[in-house]
C-alpha positions as CSV (number, residue, x, y, z in Angstrom):
1,M,8.0,-11.7,-3.3
2,A,11.1,-10.6,-5.3
3,A,12.9,-7.3,-4.3
4,T,13.2,-4.5,-6.9
5,S,13.5,-2.0,-4.8
6,S,16.5,-0.8,-2.7
7,S,14.4,0.7,-0.2
8,Q,14.2,-1.3,3.3
9,H,10.3,-1.1,3.3
10,K,9.9,-3.1,-0.2
11,N,6.9,-5.0,0.6
12,I,4.1,-2.8,2.0
13,C,0.9,-4.7,3.7
14,V,-1.8,-2.4,3.1
15,L,-5.4,-3.2,4.9
16,S,-8.6,-1.5,4.5
17,G,-12.1,-2.4,4.4
18,F,-14.0,-4.4,2.0
19,R,-16.3,-1.6,1.0
20,Y,-15.6,1.4,-0.8
21,G,-17.1,3.4,2.1
22,K,-19.4,7.1,1.6
23,Y,-16.6,9.3,1.1
24,K,-15.1,9.2,-2.5
25,E,-11.7,10.8,-0.9
26,F,-11.4,7.5,0.3
27,V,-12.1,5.8,-3.0
28,Q,-9.2,8.4,-4.0
29,A,-7.1,7.8,-1.3
30,A,-6.9,3.9,-2.4
31,I,-6.5,4.4,-5.6
32,D,-3.2,7.1,-5.2
33,L,-1.6,4.6,-2.5
34,G,-2.0,1.8,-5.2
35,R,-0.2,3.9,-7.9
36,A,2.2,5.0,-5.3
37,I,3.1,1.7,-4.2
38,R,4.0,1.0,-8.0
39,E,5.6,4.1,-8.9
40,R,8.1,3.5,-6.3
41,K,8.5,-0.1,-7.4
42,L,7.3,-1.4,-3.9
43,H,5.1,-4.4,-3.9
44,L,1.9,-4.8,-2.2
45,V,0.8,-7.3,0.3
46,Y,-3.1,-7.2,1.3
47,G,-6.1,-9.4,2.1
48,G,-6.8,-11.0,-0.9
49,G,-10.5,-8.9,-1.4
50,D,-12.0,-8.7,-4.8
51,R,-14.0,-5.6,-3.3
52,G,-14.0,-2.0,-1.9
53,L,-10.9,-0.2,-0.9
54,S,-9.0,-3.2,-1.0
55,K,-9.6,-3.8,-4.5
56,L,-9.0,-0.7,-5.7
57,V,-5.5,-0.6,-4.5
58,S,-4.4,-4.1,-5.5
59,E,-5.5,-3.0,-9.4
60,A,-3.7,0.0,-9.2
61,A,-0.7,-1.6,-8.1
62,F,-1.2,-4.5,-9.8
63,V,-2.1,-2.6,-13.6
64,R,1.0,-0.4,-13.1
65,G,3.3,-4.0,-12.7
66,S,3.7,-4.4,-8.7
67,Q,4.0,-7.9,-7.2
68,V,0.5,-8.2,-5.7
69,L,-0.1,-10.6,-2.8
70,G,-3.7,-11.1,-1.2
71,I,-3.9,-13.2,1.7
72,I,-7.2,-14.3,2.4
73,P,-8.9,-17.1,4.5
74,K,-10.2,-20.2,3.1
75,A,-14.0,-19.4,4.8
76,L,-13.8,-16.2,2.9
77,K,-12.8,-17.5,-0.6
78,P,-16.2,-16.7,-2.0
79,L,-16.3,-13.3,-0.9
80,G,-12.4,-12.5,-2.3
81,C,-9.5,-13.0,-4.6
82,L,-8.9,-16.8,-5.6
83,P,-5.6,-18.3,-6.8
84,D,-4.7,-17.5,-10.1
85,S,-6.7,-13.9,-9.4
86,P,-5.9,-11.2,-11.9
87,T,-4.7,-9.2,-9.6
88,G,-1.6,-10.8,-8.4
89,E,-1.1,-13.9,-6.5
90,A,-2.9,-15.5,-3.9
91,L,-2.3,-16.8,-0.3
92,V,-5.4,-19.1,0.8
93,V,-4.9,-19.5,5.0
94,S,-6.7,-21.6,7.2
95,S,-7.9,-18.8,9.8
96,M,-7.7,-14.9,10.4
97,Q,-4.9,-15.5,13.1
98,E,-2.9,-17.1,9.9
99,R,-3.8,-14.3,7.9
100,I,-2.1,-12.1,10.4
101,S,0.8,-14.0,10.9
102,E,1.4,-14.2,7.0
103,M,0.8,-10.3,6.3
104,L,3.7,-10.2,9.3
105,N,5.9,-12.5,7.8
106,H,5.2,-11.3,4.2
107,A,5.2,-7.2,4.7
108,D,8.1,-4.6,5.4
109,A,5.5,-1.9,6.9
110,F,1.9,-1.6,7.3
111,I,-0.4,1.1,5.7
112,F,-4.2,1.2,7.1
113,L,-7.0,2.8,4.8
114,P,-10.5,3.4,6.5
115,G,-12.2,-0.1,7.0
116,D,-14.3,-2.1,9.2
117,L,-14.0,-3.8,12.7
118,A,-11.5,-6.3,11.2
119,T,-9.6,-3.6,10.1
120,L,-9.3,-1.7,13.6
121,E,-8.7,-5.0,15.0
122,A,-5.6,-5.7,12.8
123,L,-4.3,-2.3,13.5
124,I,-4.7,-2.9,17.6
125,T,-2.8,-6.5,16.7
126,F,0.2,-5.1,14.9
127,A,0.2,-2.1,17.1
128,S,0.3,-4.0,20.3
129,W,2.7,-6.7,18.7
130,A,4.9,-4.0,18.1
131,H,4.6,-2.6,21.5
132,L,6.0,-6.3,22.9
133,N,8.9,-6.5,20.3
134,I,7.3,-9.2,18.4
135,H,7.7,-6.9,15.4
136,Q,9.7,-3.5,14.2
137,K,8.0,-2.6,11.5
138,L,6.7,0.6,10.6
139,I,2.7,1.5,10.9
140,G,1.4,4.1,8.9
141,L,-2.4,5.4,8.5
142,L,-3.4,7.2,5.5
143,N,-5.6,10.1,7.4
144,R,-7.3,11.0,4.3
145,K,-10.4,12.8,6.3
146,K,-8.7,13.5,9.2
147,L,-10.2,10.8,10.9
148,F,-7.1,10.6,13.4
149,I,-5.0,14.0,14.6
150,C,-1.6,12.7,15.5
151,A,1.0,14.6,17.0
152,L,4.6,13.6,18.9
153,T,3.9,15.9,21.9
154,A,1.0,16.8,24.3
155,N,1.1,20.8,23.4
156,E,1.3,19.8,19.8
157,L,-1.6,17.7,20.0
158,L,-3.7,19.8,21.7
159,D,-2.6,22.9,19.3
160,L,-4.0,20.8,16.5
161,L,-7.3,20.1,18.3
162,Q,-7.6,23.3,19.2
163,A,-7.0,24.3,15.5
164,Y,-8.8,21.7,13.8
165,K,-11.6,22.6,11.5
166,P,-13.8,19.6,10.6
167,E,-15.1,19.6,6.6
168,P,-18.7,19.5,6.8
169,D,-20.3,16.5,5.6
170,P,-23.9,17.0,3.7
171,M,-25.1,13.8,4.1
172,T,-25.2,14.2,8.2
173,L,-25.8,17.6,8.5
174,A,-29.0,16.7,7.3
175,L,-29.6,14.3,10.4
176,D,-31.5,15.8,13.7
177,W,-30.9,13.9,16.9
178,A,-32.9,15.9,18.8
179,T,-35.8,14.0,20.7
180,D,-38.8,15.4,21.6
181,D,-37.8,16.3,24.5
182,D,-34.5,18.5,23.5
183,S,-36.6,21.8,23.1
184,S,-35.0,23.1,26.0
185,N,-31.3,22.6,24.5
186,S,-30.9,21.4,28.2
187,R,-28.5,18.3,28.6
188,K,-30.2,15.4,30.2
189,K,-28.6,13.5,33.2
190,C,-27.9,9.8,32.7
191,K,-27.3,7.3,35.7
192,L,-25.6,4.4,35.1
193,D,-24.8,1.2,36.7
194,L,-21.2,0.2,36.6
195,T,-21.3,-2.0,39.4
196,L,-22.5,-4.8,37.2
197,G,-24.7,-6.0,39.7
198,L,-21.7,-6.8,42.3
């Protein structure tokens, strides 16, 4: 990927889900991120998908002129980006492990959007590799609906948690989690056997 930015973080790897999710804020965050990557003359590395938030980021970056590299395992080709895709260049690899390694090789920094278990696995992998000094690349979370509350100190985090006011979700507000036995609003004790039969 050719460099066109003086930034030390010119190749940004974005990881997210292959679905749009239930929140329109996630969709807008993906589009905004793709646009911002292009406006800063950065390049995009991503999971090569032609669906969901991944697709939106890649399209927004590519349409505006950023170089886009999708890295996709061979087994997922039928579900996603193929070589000579209209949203940039595709690199087909043999496994998920090779995909993670290639992302690490091609990216200068990582940004995570909401996703699925594979997205969470990649976040944990890149964070643990940074901890083990396998790489020193930045990892960022685009926290559009405040799924994570982050702070640099314990007191700051506790202050943020105490001040947090969740945005109600109309869909989940209508859910009724009460059981027939919950009429007294008393909490039930649950016995757990943690010995695993030992």
